[in-house]
MARKOL-855490 format. One record per residue (C-alpha): residue number from 1; residue in three letters; x, y, z. Coordinates in steps of 0.5 Angstrom, whole numbers, plus 500, padded with zeros to 3 digits. Example, Ala and Ser with C-alpha at 12.3 -4.5 7.8 and 13.67 -1.06 7.14 Angstrom:
<sites>
SITE   num   residu     u     v     w
SITE     1      ALA   525   491   516
SITE     2      SER   527   498   514
</sites>
This chain:
<sites>
SITE   num   residu     u     v     w
SITE     1      MET   141   159   056
SITE     2      ILE   142   162   049
SITE     3      GLU   141   170   049
SITE     4      LYS   139   171   042
SITE     5      ASP   139   179   042
SITE     6      HIS   146   179   046
SITE     7      PRO   150   185   043
SITE     8      GLU   157   182   043
SITE     9      ILE   156   174   042
SITE    10      SER   153   171   036
SITE    11      ILE   148   165   037
SITE    12      SER   153   161   033
SITE    13      THR   158   162   038
SITE    14      GLN   154   161   044
SITE    15      SER   152   155   041
SITE    16      GLU   159   152   040
SITE    17      LEU   161   155   047
SITE    18      LEU   155   151   050
SITE    19      GLY   155   145   045
SITE    20      LEU   148   146   043
SITE    21      ASN   146   144   036
SITE    22      ARG   144   151   033
SITE    23      THR   139   149   028
SITE    24      SER   135   146   034
SITE    25      LEU   135   154   037
SITE    26      TYR   130   156   031
SITE    27      TYR   125   150   031
SITE    28      LYS   118   153   033
SITE    29      PRO   114   147   036
SITE    30      LYS   107   146   031
SITE    31      ALA   101   149   035
SITE    32      ARG   096   144   036
SITE    33      ASN   090   144   032
SITE    34      ASP   083   143   033
SITE    35      SER   083   136   030
SITE    36      ASP   087   133   036
SITE    37      ASN   082   136   041
SITE    38      ILE   076   133   036
SITE    39      ASP   080   126   036
SITE    40      LYS   081   126   044
SITE    41      GLN   074   128   045
SITE    42      LEU   071   122   040
SITE    43      ILE   076   117   044
SITE    44      ILE   073   119   050
SITE    45      GLU   066   118   048
SITE    46      VAL   067   111   045
SITE    47      PHE   071   109   051
SITE    48      GLU   066   111   056
SITE    49      LYS   061   107   052
SITE    50      TYR   065   101   051
SITE    51      PRO   071   101   056
SITE    52      PHE   073   094   054
SITE    53      PHE   076   097   047
SITE    54      GLY   083   097   046
SITE    55      TYR   087   102   042
SITE    56      ARG   086   098   036
SITE    57      LYS   078   096   037
SITE    58      LEU   077   104   038
SITE    59      SER   081   106   032
SITE    60      ILE   077   101   028
SITE    61      PHE   070   103   031
SITE    62      ILE   071   110   030
SITE    63      ARG   073   109   023
SITE    64      THR   067   105   021
SITE    65      GLN   062   107   026
SITE    66      LYS   064   115   026
SITE    67      GLY   067   116   020
SITE    68      ARG   073   119   022
SITE    69      VAL   080   116   021
SITE    70      ILE   085   116   027
SITE    71      ASN   091   111   026
SITE    72      HIS   091   106   032
SITE    73      LYS   098   108   034
SITE    74      ARG   095   115   035
SITE    75      VAL   089   112   039
SITE    76      LEU   094   109   043
SITE    77      LYS   098   116   044
SITE    78      TYR   092   119   046
SITE    79      MET   089   114   051
SITE    80      ASN   096   114   054
SITE    81      GLU   096   122   055
SITE    82      LEU   088   122   057
SITE    83      GLY   090   116   062
SITE    84      ILE   085   111   060
SITE    85      HIS   086   104   059
SITE    86      ALA   081   098   057
SITE    87      ILE   078   093   062
SITE    88      TYR   082   087   061
SITE    89      PRO   085   081   065
SITE    90      GLY   090   084   070
SITE    91      PRO   096   081   074
SITE    92      ASN   096   073   072
SITE    93      MET   094   070   079
SITE    94      SER   094   063   076
SITE    95      LYS   101   062   075
SITE    96      ARG   103   055   077
SITE    97      ASN   109   054   082
SITE    98      PHE   113   048   078
SITE    99      MET   116   047   085
SITE   100      GLN   110   045   088
SITE   101      ALA   105   039   086
SITE   102      ALA   099   040   082
SITE   103      LYS   093   035   083
SITE   104      PRO   089   032   078
SITE   105      TYR   082   034   075
SITE   106      LEU   077   029   079
SITE   107      LEU   071   032   077
SITE   108      ARG   070   030   069
SITE   109      ASN   064   025   070
SITE   110      ILE   062   028   077
SITE   111      ASN   056   033   077
SITE   112      ALA   054   036   084
SITE   113      GLU   048   033   087
SITE   114      TYR   047   036   094
SITE   115      PRO   050   042   098
SITE   116      ASP   057   041   100
SITE   117      HIS   059   036   095
SITE   118      ILE   063   040   091
SITE   119      TRP   067   047   092
SITE   120      SER   071   052   088
SITE   121      ILE   076   057   090
SITE   122      ASP   079   062   086
SITE   123      ILE   082   069   086
SITE   124      THR   081   075   081
SITE   125      TYR   083   082   081
SITE   126      ILE   079   089   082
SITE   127      LYS   082   095   079
SITE   128      MET   082   101   084
SITE   129      GLN   083   109   083
SITE   130      GLN   090   107   086
SITE   131      GLY   093   100   085
SITE   132      PHE   089   093   086
SITE   133      MET   085   089   091
SITE   134      TYR   085   082   090
SITE   135      LEU   078   078   092
SITE   136      VAL   078   071   093
SITE   137      ALA   072   067   094
SITE   138      ILE   069   060   095
SITE   139      ILE   063   057   092
SITE   140      ASP   058   051   093
SITE   141      TRP   057   048   086
SITE   142      TYR   050   045   087
SITE   143      SER   047   052   090
SITE   144      ARG   052   057   087
SITE   145      TYR   052   060   095
SITE   146      VAL   058   064   096
SITE   147      VAL   061   060   102
SITE   148      ALA   067   065   104
SITE   149      TRP   071   071   101
SITE   150      GLU   076   076   103
SITE   151      LEU   080   082   100
SITE   152      SER   087   083   100
SITE   153      ASN   092   088   097
SITE   154      THR   097   083   097
SITE   155      LEU   097   076   094
SITE   156      GLU   100   073   100
SITE   157      ILE   099   066   101
SITE   158      SER   096   068   108
SITE   159      PHE   090   071   105
SITE   160      VAL   088   065   102
SITE   161      LEU   089   060   108
SITE   162      GLU   085   065   112
SITE   163      VAL   079   064   107
SITE   164      VAL   079   057   107
SITE   165      LYS   079   057   115
SITE   166      LYS   073   061   115
SITE   167      ALA   070   057   109
SITE   168      LEU   071   050   113
SITE   169      LYS   067   053   119
SITE   170      THR   061   053   115
SITE   171      GLY   062   046   112
SITE   172      VAL   067   041   109
SITE   173      PRO   066   039   102
SITE   174      GLU   067   032   099
SITE   175      TYR   071   035   093
SITE   176      TRP   075   042   093
SITE   177      THR   077   044   086
SITE   178      SER   081   050   083
SITE   179      ASP   086   052   078
SITE   180      GLN   094   050   078
SITE   181      GLY   096   057   081
SITE   182      SER   101   058   086
SITE   183      HIS   097   059   092
SITE   184      PHE   093   053   091
SITE   185      THR   099   048   090
SITE   186      SER   102   050   096
SITE   187      SER   103   045   101
SITE   188      GLN   100   049   107
SITE   189      TYR   094   050   103
SITE   190      ILE   093   042   100
SITE   191      ASN   095   040   107
SITE   192      MET   089   044   110
SITE   193      LEU   084   040   106
SITE   194      GLU   087   033   106
SITE   195      GLU   087   033   113
SITE   196      LEU   080   033   113
SITE   197      LYS   080   028   108
SITE   198      ILE   077   033   102
SITE   199      ASN   079   030   095
SITE   200      VAL   083   036   092
SITE   201      SER   082   037   085
SITE   202      MET   085   042   080
SITE   203      ASP   084   044   073
SITE   204      GLY   088   042   067
SITE   205      LYS   092   047   063
SITE   206      GLY   087   050   058
SITE   207      ARG   081   048   061
SITE   208      ALA   078   054   064
SITE   209      LEU   071   051   064
SITE   210      ASP   072   046   069
SITE   211      ASN   071   052   074
SITE   212      ILE   065   055   071
SITE   213      PHE   061   056   077
SITE   214      ILE   066   061   080
SITE   215      GLU   068   064   073
SITE   216      ARG   060   066   073
SITE   217      PHE   060   069   080
SITE   218      TRP   066   074   078
SITE   219      ARG   062   076   072
SITE   220      SER   056   077   076
SITE   221      VAL   060   081   081
SITE   222      LYS   064   085   077
SITE   223      TYR   058   087   072
SITE   224      GLU   053   088   077
SITE   225      GLU   057   092   082
SITE   226      ILE   064   093   081
SITE   227      TYR   064   096   074
SITE   228      LEU   058   101   076
SITE   229      ASN   062   104   082
SITE   230      GLU   068   107   083
SITE   231      TYR   072   106   089
SITE   232      GLU   077   111   093
SITE   233      THR   079   106   099
SITE   234      PRO   079   099   100
SITE   235      ARG   074   100   106
SITE   236      GLN   069   103   100
SITE   237      LEU   070   097   096
SITE   238      ARG   069   092   102
SITE   239      GLN   063   095   104
SITE   240      SER   060   094   097
SITE   241      ILE   062   087   096
SITE   242      ILE   059   085   103
SITE   243      LYS   053   088   100
SITE   244      TYR   053   085   094
SITE   245      ILE   055   078   096
SITE   246      ASN   049   078   101
SITE   247      PHE   044   080   096
SITE   248      TYR   047   075   091
SITE   249      ASN   046   069   097
SITE   250      TYR   040   071   100
SITE   251      GLU   036   076   095
SITE   252      ARG   038   075   088
SITE   253      PRO   034   069   084
SITE   254      HIS   038   065   079
SITE   255      GLN   035   062   073
SITE   256      SER   039   056   074
SITE   257      LEU   036   055   080
SITE   258      LYS   029   055   078
SITE   259      TYR   029   062   080
SITE   260      LYS   031   061   088
SITE   261      THR   036   064   091
SITE   262      PRO   043   060   093
SITE   263      ASN   041   061   100
SITE   264      GLU   035   057   099
SITE   265      ILE   038   051   096
SITE   266      TYR   044   051   100
SITE   267      ALA   040   051   106
SITE   268      GLY   036   045   104
SITE   269      GLU   029   048   102
SITE   270      TYR   029   045   095
SITE   271      ILE   033   041   090
SITE   272      VAL   035   042   083
SITE   273      LYS   034   037   078
SITE   274      GLU   038   037   072
SITE   275      HIS   034   038   065
SITE   276      SER   028   039   069
SITE   277      ASN   023   045   069
SITE   278      THR   020   043   075
SITE   279      LYS   022   044   083
SITE   280      SER   021   039   088
SITE   281      ARG   022   039   096
SITE   282      LYS   028   036   098
SITE   283      SER   027   029   101
SITE   284      PRO   035   027   103
SITE   285      SER   037   020   105
SITE   286      ASN   037   019   113
SITE   287      SER   045   018   112
SITE   288      TRP   046   025   108
SITE   289      MET   041   028   113
SITE   290      ALA   046   025   119
SITE   291      THR   052   028   115
SITE   292      THR   049   035   114
SITE   293      ALA   047   035   122
SITE   294      THR   054   033   124
SITE   295      ARG   057   038   119
SITE   296      TYR   053   044   121
SITE   297      ALA   052   043   129
SITE   298      SER   058   047   130
SITE   299      ARG   057   053   125
SITE   300      GLN   059   059   127
SITE   301      LEU   057   066   124
SITE   302      PHE   062   071   120
SITE   303      GLU   062   078   121
SITE   304      GLU   061   080   114
SITE   305      GLN   056   074   112
SITE   306      ARG   049   072   114
SITE   307      PRO   049   064   116
SITE   308      ALA   045   060   111
SITE   309      THR   039   056   116
SITE   310      ARG   039   049   114
SITE   311      LYS   032   045   115
SITE   312      ASN   033   038   117
</sites>
């Protein structure tokens, strides 16, 4: 645009004709020095080891543990340039719809005493190389058995209703608990449960521990499977989750279950006594056995889930 060596028109005249600030024409950008590259390499090194560090923690850690001072604003700038971001809770999936009615929390003084006594449902997000996928799961409190689950690339209510239908083909719990997210306060969802005489319970605000069993499952599936792998496609993610949940239900021993698997407890092979270090064979009452037999007589197998086999 500007010809600095023009034989007839000076740079000043050209600047005036083009409406440019003349001083900007003499600016020479400062060449990047090796310090920038060293800082970036150090950020990458620490981040790969601690991917849950945000830019402030990275800055402090590098200063205190690596002996190099990098301002937290510069760390943030470099992270953006490198395209790296801390692992943190993503889109808020527990946002309540205040146009819909929430249910009270019913489990304050109730402990799960047998399979299908209490179920929890929740949604979490999984970050992929491109975008997000959403995982919904339903877990049995007593056995920690994952009754049903589903993946979706959207948060439409239909994907939640689908997993509820799938779970109800396996059994019908007495209590069903969730947070107060908009999916779980929708009339479609609540009506589906109340038609089966299920007691619908919802966590109170600020009571995250009310849904602790499914929160522990999220931690397990993320730290034992998802964070260890990279997924380019939803198909890869789905295959990975199928494999992990089968492992979780049928092979992974749980300390809280006296090192039995969720399937062994859910299938009725063992009972777990609270505050006890011993296991004992289940000897359920006749009424409980009759109820169980009725519920599971019509159990259907799922394409992505092996069935738990009850021993009546």
